[in-house]
C-alpha positions in Angstrom: 101.3 114.2 83.0 100.8 111.6 85.3 98.0 108.7 84.5 97.7 107.6 88.0 94.7 108.1 90.3 93.7 107.3 94.2 90.6 105.7 95.4 89.9 106.2 99.2 89.3 102.7 100.7 88.5 101.8 104.3 90.9 99.0 103.5 92.8 98.9 107.6 93.9 95.2 107.3 96.9 94.3 105.4 96.5 90.5 105.6 93.3 90.9 104.4 94.8 92.4 101.7 97.3 89.9 101.2 94.8 86.9 101.2 92.6 88.8 98.7 95.2 88.9 96.4 96.3 85.3 96.9 93.3 84.3 96.0 93.2 86.7 92.9 96.4 85.1 91.9 98.4 88.4 92.7 101.2 88.9 94.9 102.4 92.2 97.1 106.0 93.3 97.4 106.7 96.1 100.2 108.5 99.4 99.6 108.2 99.2 95.7 107.3 101.4 92.7 104.0 100.3 91.0 104.1 100.3 87.0 102.1 102.6 85.3 101.6 104.0 81.3 104.2 101.7 78.8 106.3 101.8 82.2 107.5 104.8 82.2 105.6 106.2 85.1 105.8 104.6 88.0 104.0 105.4 91.5 105.6 104.8 94.8 103.4 102.6 97.2 104.3 101.2 101.0 103.0 97.8 98.9 102.7 97.2 95.6 100.1 94.3 94.1 102.3 93.1 91.1 99.3 92.5 88.6 99.9 90.0 85.3 99.4 92.5 82.6 101.5 95.6 82.4 100.6 97.8 85.1 100.2 97.7 89.1 98.5 98.7 92.2 100.1 101.1 94.7 98.9 100.6 98.6 99.9 103.7 100.4 99.0 104.4 104.0 96.8 107.6 104.1 97.3 110.2 106.8 94.0 108.9 108.3 95.8 105.2 108.7 93.3 103.7 105.9 95.4 102.2 103.0 94.6 103.7 99.9 95.1 102.1 96.0 96.9 104.2 93.4 97.1 103.0 89.8 97.2 103.7 86.3 93.5 103.1 84.6 94.4 104.1 81.3 93.7 101.2 78.5 91.1 99.1 81.0 94.4 96.6 82.1 93.6 97.1 86.1 90.0 96.7 85.7 90.4 93.3 83.8 92.3 91.9 86.6 90.6 93.6 89.9 87.7 94.8 88.7 85.6 98.1 88.0 86.9 100.8 91.0 88.6 97.3 92.5 85.2 95.6 92.8 86.3 92.1 92.9 89.6 92.9 95.2 87.8 94.6 97.6 84.6 92.2 97.8 87.4 89.6 98.3 89.1 92.0 100.8 85.8 92.5 103.1 85.0 88.8 102.7 88.5 87.8 104.2 88.6 90.7 106.6 85.2 89.4 107.5 86.5 86.1 107.8 89.5 86.5 110.0 87.6 88.9 112.4 85.0 85.9 113.0 88.0 83.3 113.4 89.9 85.6 115.8 87.0 85.3 118.3 86.3 82.0 118.1 83.2 81.7 115.8 83.0 79.2 112.2 83.2 80.6 109.1 81.2 79.1 105.8 81.8 80.4 102.5 79.8 80.3 99.4 79.8 81.5 96.0 76.5 82.5 94.3 75.5 82.1 91.0 75.8 86.0 90.4 79.1 85.8 91.1 79.1 87.2 95.0 80.1 85.9 98.0 77.8 84.6 100.9 79.4 84.4 104.5 77.5 82.5 106.9 79.5 83.1 110.7 77.8 81.0 113.3 78.6 79.6 116.8 82.0 79.4 118.6 83.6 76.6 117.8 
């Protein structure tokens, strides 16, 4: 029985995902297996986010071109590192995706972390 669960996401930019992972102190490896329950079960991914705990996140291309995230949620190992339903990881992905796109178009970007942990981006005029 597999412990791995896939959550459909709107991840389309591996560079923005790499930036989010780097900010969290995590690394991404290509074409390898993600660790799961007691390391006896593995999930192959086009990319794998190597977590600090015993489990990892497999990142795989979906038929629609997006990237799906698959992991073993057992015992809360993954949730402690990236948030419930990947919340913290996906928040940082969105921040970096917006920053990359704004800068690509020549805009300035200023980032501010608010007291509740949310992140505010201020995108200004062309630099």
